[in-house]
C-alpha positions as CSV (number, residue, x, y, z in Angstrom):
1,M,168.9,19.5,56.9
2,T,167.4,16.2,58.1
3,P,165.7,14.2,55.4
4,P,161.9,13.7,55.7
5,V,160.9,11.3,58.4
6,R,160.4,7.8,56.9
7,A,160.4,5.6,59.9
8,E,157.2,3.9,60.9
9,P,156.5,5.5,64.3
10,E,153.5,4.1,66.1
11,H,151.2,5.1,68.9
12,H,148.2,3.7,70.8
13,F,145.7,5.2,73.2
14,V,144.7,4.3,76.8
15,E,141.6,6.2,77.8
16,H,140.8,7.5,81.3
17,G,138.1,9.9,82.5
18,G,139.2,13.4,81.4
19,E,142.4,12.2,79.8
20,V,143.8,10.1,77.1
21,E,147.2,8.5,77.6
22,V,149.3,7.8,74.5
23,E,152.2,5.3,74.3
24,L,154.6,6.2,71.5
25,A,157.3,4.0,70.0
26,A,159.8,4.7,67.2
27,E,163.3,3.8,65.9
28,S,164.6,7.3,66.7
29,E,164.0,10.4,68.8
30,I,162.6,12.2,65.8
31,G,160.2,9.3,65.3
32,I,158.7,9.9,68.7
33,F,157.9,13.5,67.7
34,A,156.3,12.2,64.5
35,A,154.3,9.6,66.4
36,G,153.2,12.3,68.8
37,L,151.9,14.4,65.9
38,D,150.1,11.3,64.4
39,A,148.4,10.7,67.7
40,F,147.4,14.3,68.2
41,A,146.1,14.5,64.6
42,E,144.0,11.4,65.1
43,L,142.3,13.2,68.1
44,V,141.6,16.5,66.4
45,V,141.1,15.8,62.7
46,G,138.0,17.4,61.3
47,S,136.6,17.5,57.8
48,E,139.5,17.5,55.4
49,D,138.1,20.0,52.9
50,G,140.2,22.9,54.0
51,E,143.1,24.8,52.3
52,P,146.3,22.7,52.4
53,M,149.2,24.5,54.2
54,E,152.6,23.9,55.7
55,L,153.8,25.6,58.9
56,Q,157.2,26.0,60.4
57,I,157.7,25.2,64.1
58,A,160.8,26.2,66.1
59,L,161.1,25.3,69.8
60,R,163.8,25.4,72.4
61,G,164.3,23.3,75.4
62,R,167.0,21.3,77.2
63,D,164.9,18.3,78.1
64,R,163.5,16.0,75.3
65,T,160.5,15.1,77.4
66,L,159.5,18.7,78.0
67,L,160.3,19.5,74.3
68,L,157.8,16.8,73.4
69,V,155.1,18.5,75.6
70,D,156.0,21.9,74.0
71,W,155.7,20.3,70.5
72,L,152.2,18.9,71.2
73,N,151.1,22.1,72.9
74,E,152.3,24.1,69.9
75,L,150.2,21.9,67.6
76,L,147.2,22.6,69.9
77,F,147.9,26.3,69.9
78,L,148.1,26.4,66.1
79,G,144.8,24.6,65.9
80,E,143.1,27.1,68.1
81,V,144.6,30.2,66.7
82,E,145.3,29.4,63.0
83,Q,142.6,26.7,62.6
84,F,145.5,24.4,61.5
85,V,144.8,20.7,61.5
86,P,148.1,18.8,61.2
87,T,148.3,15.7,59.0
88,N,152.0,14.8,58.8
89,V,155.6,15.8,59.5
90,V,157.5,17.0,56.4
91,S,160.8,17.4,58.2
92,I,162.2,17.6,61.7
93,E,165.6,18.7,62.9
94,L,166.6,18.0,66.5
95,G,169.4,19.9,68.0
96,D,170.9,19.6,71.5
97,E,168.3,22.1,72.8
98,S,166.0,22.7,69.9
99,L,163.5,21.4,67.5
100,R,162.7,22.8,64.0
101,A,160.0,21.2,62.0
102,T,157.8,21.6,58.9
103,V,154.3,20.3,59.4
104,A,151.8,19.7,56.6
105,G,148.1,20.0,57.2
106,Y,145.1,22.1,56.2
107,R,143.1,25.1,57.5
108,G,139.9,23.7,58.9
109,T,138.1,23.2,62.1
110,P,139.9,20.9,64.5
111,R,137.8,19.0,66.9
112,P,138.1,20.7,70.3
113,L,138.7,17.4,72.1
114,V,142.2,18.1,73.4
115,K,142.6,20.8,76.0
116,G,146.3,20.5,76.8
117,V,149.1,18.1,77.5
118,A,149.5,17.1,81.1
119,L,152.9,16.9,82.8
120,N,152.1,13.8,84.8
121,G,153.3,10.4,83.6
122,L,155.7,11.8,81.0
123,R,158.3,9.5,79.5
124,F,160.9,9.8,76.7
125,E,163.5,7.1,76.8
126,Q,165.3,4.5,74.8
127,E,165.0,0.8,75.7
128,G,166.2,-2.1,73.8
129,G,167.2,0.0,70.8
130,V,163.6,1.5,70.5
131,W,162.6,4.9,71.6
132,H,159.5,5.2,73.8
133,G,157.4,8.1,74.9
134,H,154.3,8.5,77.0
135,V,152.1,11.6,77.1
136,V,148.7,12.4,78.6
137,F,146.3,14.6,76.8
138,D,143.7,16.5,78.9
139,V,140.4,16.1,77.1
């Protein structure tokens, strides 16, 4: 099992009409997924007075870029269906074609700002020893 994510992944937003672009940077591929969760959480966090909970997420995909999209869409789905507001990654395991994660958060009312993750402008690559990602949220 991979130990808890301890790297300091980062993200910043670039807003456009109807979408929010997010630039992600981290020391590892796992860090990009953690930074994606942080960015998503920043957009949907509501009142933090709900019941704490942890959820398991398991995804399959051969392409890391599309796996990142699936990851963010799964977080969106869990918010809509389970009223789950993610706060942080407890653990992530990345296989050749899979992702398994434990995500901490709470049951609450996520802000309905994010409608989905667009497929345009996607990026997931390593450059100069740093991993970079770029995703676009439909808002």
